[in-house]
C-alpha positions as CSV (number, residue, x, y, z in Angstrom):
1,X,50.0,47.5,-53.2
2,X,47.2,49.9,-54.3
3,X,45.0,49.8,-57.4
4,X,44.5,53.5,-57.5
5,X,48.1,54.4,-57.0
6,X,49.1,51.9,-59.7
7,X,46.9,53.6,-62.2
8,X,48.3,57.1,-61.6
9,X,51.4,56.8,-63.7
10,X,51.8,55.2,-67.2
11,X,55.2,53.9,-66.0
12,X,54.0,51.4,-63.4
13,X,53.9,47.7,-64.5
14,X,50.1,47.7,-63.7
15,X,49.4,50.5,-66.1
16,X,51.7,49.2,-68.7
17,X,50.0,45.8,-68.5
18,X,46.5,47.3,-68.9
19,X,47.4,49.8,-71.5
20,X,48.8,47.0,-73.7
21,X,45.9,44.6,-73.0
22,X,43.2,47.2,-73.8
23,X,43.8,47.8,-77.4
24,X,41.0,50.2,-78.1
25,X,41.9,52.6,-75.4
26,X,39.2,54.5,-73.5
27,X,37.6,56.3,-76.5
28,X,34.9,53.8,-77.5
29,X,33.9,53.4,-73.8
30,X,33.7,57.2,-73.4
31,X,31.4,57.4,-76.3
32,X,29.1,54.8,-74.8
33,X,29.2,56.6,-71.5
34,X,28.3,59.9,-73.0
35,X,25.4,58.3,-74.8
36,X,24.1,57.2,-71.4
37,X,24.8,60.5,-69.6
38,X,22.0,62.6,-71.0
39,X,21.5,64.7,-67.8
40,X,22.5,68.3,-68.0
41,X,21.8,69.5,-64.5
42,X,24.8,69.1,-62.2
43,X,25.0,69.8,-58.4
44,X,28.1,71.9,-58.0
45,X,29.9,72.0,-54.6
46,X,28.9,75.1,-52.5
47,X,31.7,77.7,-51.9
48,X,32.6,76.4,-48.5
49,X,33.6,72.9,-49.7
50,X,36.9,74.1,-51.1
51,X,39.7,71.6,-50.6
52,X,37.4,69.2,-48.7
53,X,35.8,67.9,-51.9
54,X,37.4,64.5,-51.3
55,X,36.0,64.4,-47.8
56,X,32.5,65.0,-49.2
57,X,33.1,62.3,-51.8
58,X,34.0,59.7,-49.1
59,X,31.0,60.7,-47.0
60,X,28.4,60.5,-49.8
61,X,29.9,57.1,-51.0
62,X,29.3,55.7,-47.6
63,X,25.9,57.2,-47.2
64,X,24.8,55.6,-50.5
65,X,26.3,52.2,-49.6
66,X,24.3,52.3,-46.4
67,X,21.1,52.8,-48.4
68,X,21.7,49.4,-49.9
69,X,23.1,47.5,-47.0
70,X,23.8,48.4,-43.4
71,X,25.7,45.2,-42.6
72,X,28.8,47.3,-41.9
73,X,27.6,50.7,-40.5
74,X,31.2,51.8,-40.0
75,X,33.5,50.9,-42.9
76,X,36.8,49.2,-42.3
77,X,39.0,52.1,-43.4
78,X,37.4,54.3,-40.7
79,X,37.9,51.7,-38.0
80,X,41.6,51.4,-39.0
81,X,42.0,55.1,-39.0
82,X,40.4,55.4,-35.5
83,X,42.8,52.8,-34.2
84,X,45.9,54.4,-35.9
85,X,44.9,57.9,-34.5
86,X,45.8,56.6,-31.1
87,X,49.5,56.6,-32.1
88,X,49.6,60.3,-32.9
89,X,51.4,61.7,-29.9
90,X,49.8,63.4,-27.0
91,X,46.4,64.0,-28.6
92,X,46.3,60.5,-30.1
93,X,44.6,58.7,-27.2
94,X,41.9,61.4,-27.1
95,X,41.3,61.2,-30.9
96,X,41.0,57.4,-30.7
97,X,38.5,57.7,-27.8
98,X,36.4,60.2,-29.6
99,X,36.6,58.1,-32.8
100,X,35.3,55.0,-30.9
101,X,32.4,57.1,-29.6
102,X,31.7,58.2,-33.2
103,X,31.6,54.6,-34.3
104,X,29.1,53.7,-31.6
105,X,26.9,56.7,-32.4
106,X,27.0,56.1,-36.2
107,X,26.2,52.4,-35.7
108,X,23.2,53.2,-33.5
109,X,21.9,55.9,-35.9
110,X,22.2,53.7,-39.0
111,X,20.2,50.9,-37.3
112,X,17.7,53.2,-35.7
113,X,16.9,54.9,-39.0
114,X,16.7,51.6,-40.9
115,X,18.8,53.0,-43.8
116,X,18.7,49.9,-45.9
117,X,15.0,49.0,-45.3
118,X,13.1,48.8,-48.6
119,X,9.9,49.6,-46.7
120,X,11.3,53.1,-46.3
121,X,12.4,55.7,-48.8
122,X,16.1,56.1,-49.5
123,X,16.3,59.6,-47.9
124,X,15.4,60.6,-44.3
125,X,14.3,64.0,-42.9
126,X,16.5,67.0,-43.4
127,X,17.6,67.0,-39.8
128,X,18.4,63.3,-39.8
129,X,20.3,63.6,-43.0
130,X,22.3,66.5,-41.7
131,X,23.1,64.6,-38.5
132,X,24.2,61.6,-40.6
133,X,26.3,63.8,-42.9
134,X,28.2,65.3,-40.0
135,X,29.1,61.8,-38.7
136,X,30.1,60.5,-42.1
137,X,32.3,63.6,-42.7
138,X,34.0,63.1,-39.4
139,X,34.5,59.4,-40.3
140,X,36.0,60.4,-43.6
141,X,38.7,62.4,-41.8
142,X,39.6,59.3,-39.8
143,X,39.8,57.4,-43.1
144,X,42.5,59.8,-44.2
145,X,44.6,58.4,-41.3
146,X,44.2,54.9,-42.7
147,X,45.6,55.9,-46.1
148,X,48.2,58.6,-45.3
149,X,49.6,59.6,-41.9
150,X,50.9,62.9,-43.3
151,X,47.6,63.8,-44.9
152,X,45.8,63.1,-41.6
153,X,47.8,65.8,-39.8
154,X,46.2,68.4,-42.0
155,X,42.6,67.4,-41.4
156,X,40.4,69.7,-39.2
157,X,40.0,66.7,-36.9
158,X,43.7,66.4,-36.2
159,X,44.3,70.1,-36.0
160,X,41.5,70.7,-33.5
161,X,42.4,67.8,-31.3
162,X,46.1,68.7,-31.3
163,X,45.3,72.3,-30.4
164,X,43.4,71.4,-27.2
165,X,43.1,67.6,-26.5
166,X,41.2,68.1,-23.3
167,X,38.4,70.0,-25.1
168,X,38.2,67.6,-27.9
169,X,34.9,65.7,-27.5
170,X,32.5,64.0,-29.9
171,X,30.3,67.0,-30.0
172,X,33.3,69.2,-30.8
173,X,34.2,66.8,-33.7
174,X,30.6,66.9,-35.1
175,X,30.6,70.7,-35.0
176,X,33.7,70.9,-37.2
177,X,32.2,70.2,-40.7
178,X,31.4,73.5,-42.4
179,X,27.7,73.9,-43.2
180,X,28.5,73.8,-46.9
181,X,30.1,70.3,-46.5
182,X,27.0,69.1,-44.8
183,X,24.6,70.7,-47.4
184,X,26.7,69.2,-50.2
185,X,26.3,65.6,-48.9
186,X,22.6,66.0,-48.1
187,X,21.9,67.5,-51.6
188,X,23.5,64.5,-53.3
189,X,21.4,62.1,-51.1
190,X,18.2,63.8,-52.2
191,X,19.5,63.7,-55.8
192,X,19.9,60.0,-55.5
193,X,16.4,59.5,-54.0
194,X,14.9,61.0,-57.2
195,X,16.7,59.0,-59.8
196,X,17.8,55.6,-61.2
197,X,19.8,54.6,-58.1
198,X,16.6,54.6,-56.0
199,X,15.0,52.3,-58.6
200,X,18.0,49.9,-58.4
201,X,17.7,49.9,-54.6
202,X,14.0,49.1,-54.7
203,X,14.6,46.1,-57.0
204,X,17.1,44.5,-54.6
205,X,17.4,43.1,-51.1
206,X,20.1,44.1,-48.5
207,X,21.3,40.4,-48.5
208,X,22.1,40.7,-52.2
209,X,24.3,43.8,-51.7
210,X,27.9,44.1,-50.5
211,X,29.2,47.5,-49.5
212,X,32.9,48.1,-49.8
213,X,33.7,44.6,-51.3
214,X,37.2,43.2,-50.6
215,X,39.1,40.8,-52.8
216,X,40.7,37.9,-51.1
217,X,43.9,36.2,-52.3
218,X,45.3,39.2,-54.1
219,X,48.0,41.5,-52.6
220,X,46.4,44.7,-53.9
221,X,44.3,47.2,-51.9
222,X,41.2,48.2,-53.8
223,X,38.1,50.0,-52.4
224,X,35.2,49.4,-54.7
225,X,31.9,50.9,-53.5
226,X,29.1,48.4,-53.9
227,X,28.1,45.2,-55.5
228,X,24.4,44.8,-56.1
229,X,23.2,41.4,-57.3
230,X,26.1,41.0,-59.8
231,X,26.4,44.7,-60.6
232,X,29.7,46.2,-59.5
233,X,29.0,49.9,-58.9
234,X,31.5,52.7,-58.3
235,X,30.3,56.1,-57.0
236,X,31.9,59.3,-58.4
237,X,31.2,62.7,-56.9
238,X,33.3,64.6,-59.5
239,X,32.1,68.1,-60.4
240,X,32.6,67.2,-64.1
241,X,30.4,64.1,-64.4
242,X,30.2,64.2,-68.2
243,X,33.8,63.2,-68.5
244,X,35.1,59.6,-68.1
245,X,38.8,59.4,-67.4
246,X,41.0,56.6,-68.5
247,X,41.9,56.0,-64.9
248,X,38.2,55.5,-64.0
249,X,37.7,53.1,-66.9
250,X,40.8,51.1,-66.0
251,X,39.8,51.1,-62.3
252,X,36.4,49.5,-62.9
253,X,38.1,46.7,-64.9
254,X,40.7,46.3,-62.1
255,X,38.0,45.6,-59.6
256,X,36.6,42.9,-62.0
257,X,39.9,41.3,-62.4
258,X,40.6,41.2,-58.7
259,X,37.7,38.9,-58.1
260,X,39.8,36.0,-59.0
261,X,37.6,33.4,-57.3
262,X,34.4,34.9,-58.9
263,X,33.1,35.3,-55.4
264,X,30.7,38.1,-56.3
265,X,29.5,36.7,-59.7
266,X,30.0,40.1,-61.3
267,X,28.2,40.3,-64.7
268,X,27.9,44.1,-65.0
269,X,30.1,47.1,-64.4
270,X,28.6,50.5,-63.6
271,X,29.2,54.1,-62.5
272,X,26.8,56.3,-60.5
273,X,27.6,60.0,-60.8
274,X,26.3,61.5,-57.6
275,X,26.2,65.1,-58.9
276,X,24.2,64.4,-62.0
277,X,22.2,61.5,-60.8
278,X,23.3,59.3,-63.8
279,X,23.7,55.6,-63.6
280,X,25.7,54.1,-66.5
281,X,26.3,50.4,-66.8
282,X,27.7,47.8,-69.2
283,X,27.6,44.0,-69.2
284,X,31.1,42.6,-68.7
285,X,31.4,41.3,-72.2
286,X,30.4,44.6,-73.7
287,X,32.8,46.4,-71.4
288,X,35.7,44.2,-72.5
289,X,34.7,44.7,-76.2
290,X,34.5,48.5,-75.9
291,X,38.0,48.6,-74.4
292,X,39.3,46.2,-77.1
293,X,40.5,43.7,-74.4
294,X,42.8,41.2,-76.0
295,X,41.8,38.5,-73.6
296,X,38.0,38.1,-73.6
297,X,38.0,35.0,-71.5
298,X,37.7,36.4,-68.0
299,X,39.4,33.5,-66.2
300,X,42.4,33.8,-68.5
301,X,42.5,37.6,-68.1
302,X,42.3,37.3,-64.3
303,X,45.1,34.7,-64.2
304,X,47.5,36.9,-66.2
305,X,46.6,39.9,-63.9
306,X,47.3,37.8,-60.8
307,X,50.7,36.7,-62.2
308,X,51.6,40.4,-62.7
309,X,50.6,41.3,-59.1
310,X,52.5,38.4,-57.6
311,X,55.6,38.8,-59.8
312,X,56.6,42.5,-59.1
313,X,55.6,45.6,-57.2
314,X,53.0,46.4,-59.9
315,X,51.8,49.7,-58.5
316,X,55.2,51.4,-58.3
317,X,57.4,52.9,-60.9
318,X,60.6,50.8,-61.0
319,X,63.3,52.7,-59.1
320,X,66.4,51.1,-60.5
321,X,67.6,49.1,-63.5
322,X,67.1,45.8,-61.7
323,X,63.5,46.4,-61.0
324,X,62.9,47.7,-64.5
325,X,64.5,44.6,-66.1
326,X,62.4,42.4,-63.8
327,X,59.2,44.2,-64.7
328,X,60.0,44.2,-68.4
329,X,60.7,40.4,-68.5
330,X,57.5,39.7,-66.6
331,X,55.4,41.9,-69.0
332,X,57.1,40.1,-72.0
333,X,56.1,36.8,-70.5
334,X,52.5,37.9,-70.1
335,X,52.2,39.3,-73.6
336,X,49.2,37.7,-75.4
337,X,50.1,35.4,-78.2
338,X,48.2,36.3,-81.4
339,X,47.4,33.1,-83.4
340,X,46.9,33.0,-87.1
341,X,43.6,34.3,-88.3
342,X,43.3,36.8,-85.5
343,X,43.6,40.6,-85.5
344,X,47.2,41.6,-84.5
345,X,45.8,44.6,-82.6
346,X,42.8,43.3,-80.5
347,X,43.7,39.5,-80.8
348,X,40.1,38.7,-81.8
349,X,39.2,36.3,-84.7
350,X,39.2,38.0,-88.1
351,X,35.8,38.2,-89.7
352,X,35.3,36.3,-92.9
353,X,35.9,38.1,-96.2
354,X,35.2,37.2,-99.8
355,X,37.7,39.8,-101.0
356,X,41.4,40.0,-100.3
357,X,42.5,38.9,-96.8
358,X,42.1,41.7,-94.2
359,X,45.1,42.8,-92.1
360,X,42.9,44.2,-89.2
361,X,39.4,43.2,-88.1
362,X,38.0,46.7,-88.1
363,X,38.8,50.3,-89.2
364,X,39.3,51.2,-85.5
365,X,42.1,48.6,-85.1
366,X,43.8,49.9,-88.3
367,X,43.8,53.3,-86.7
368,X,44.9,52.1,-83.2
369,X,47.9,50.1,-84.6
370,X,49.9,53.3,-85.0
371,X,49.4,54.2,-81.3
372,X,50.1,50.7,-80.2
373,X,53.4,50.6,-82.0
374,X,54.5,54.0,-80.9
375,X,54.2,53.0,-77.2
376,X,55.5,49.5,-77.7
377,X,52.1,47.9,-76.8
378,X,51.9,45.4,-79.6
379,X,52.9,41.9,-78.5
380,X,56.4,40.7,-79.3
381,X,55.5,37.0,-79.5
382,X,53.2,36.4,-82.4
383,X,52.4,33.6,-84.8
384,X,52.5,34.9,-88.4
385,X,49.1,35.4,-90.0
């Protein structure tokens, strides 16, 4: 199962669960995000980036991770993609051999440049950054093979290797990225070196950072970017950094919920916008409050989320009546019980009042109730107030 795919459609059990649990919706969080995003200057992709914007995003994500910790110079998705490329017909063995050469070259370069050394600046020389960018862009194409075999066949890597396997070498691979792709990655690195991300890096040690954290014990693929001393940080290279999508808001919370054993001791959630150089963050309690989470106890929230993931294919739209009935029953079982004296919308204790009893804890909840009812998100099991 995949967290990102489960958030794409409002019909998946995963989205239905979170939409119901987060009674305030994304609007209050968006307002908080905009208040933190005061930067007006945005690095736009050069013309040559085109449809390769996702490739650039993957490359800059990995470059910024390596600035914090070089414990894994080549990320797991790239290594898997390299291995899987060997199964792609006649050119497959050549692609895998070149991919392994790339992994060796990238590892050597990362260590030689000391990318995570706090004694050195975040950025390196222009030539060194361009060299790194070419390797990371090539690695990003291998990552596509880890996620979708069909998508991999459309990458410049695959097309070039398939056209002439004998001529496909590491140097040929590193020559493939368009100069605008390389420039786009390098520009975002220099943007990061002159902003709040550099300050965060300077205040930490590599041993306190985890790049590409994984979440054991949960059958759901999720690729968070970085955890820095309790701060879970996701990098976004969108060309519209002033906007915070509902999917992004839910995604950050999903990472938090997946850490069921509290291995990473996450106490803050954050976003770094690579094109505007903005770092926005929220303590976990504030994040839950802004989203109107019905369950503010993190242990309880994680337990319910885990039950959902183990009880059905939560990231997929039910394809028949049997699956839909199963998902519906499970969601009903996991509906929060609203005890007396608590707001029927957000499930939080009602504030005291010397006047007539209040129906909702806030004006926002009195507005949200109409949306919650329209979509069937109000709990069906409830103790009368």
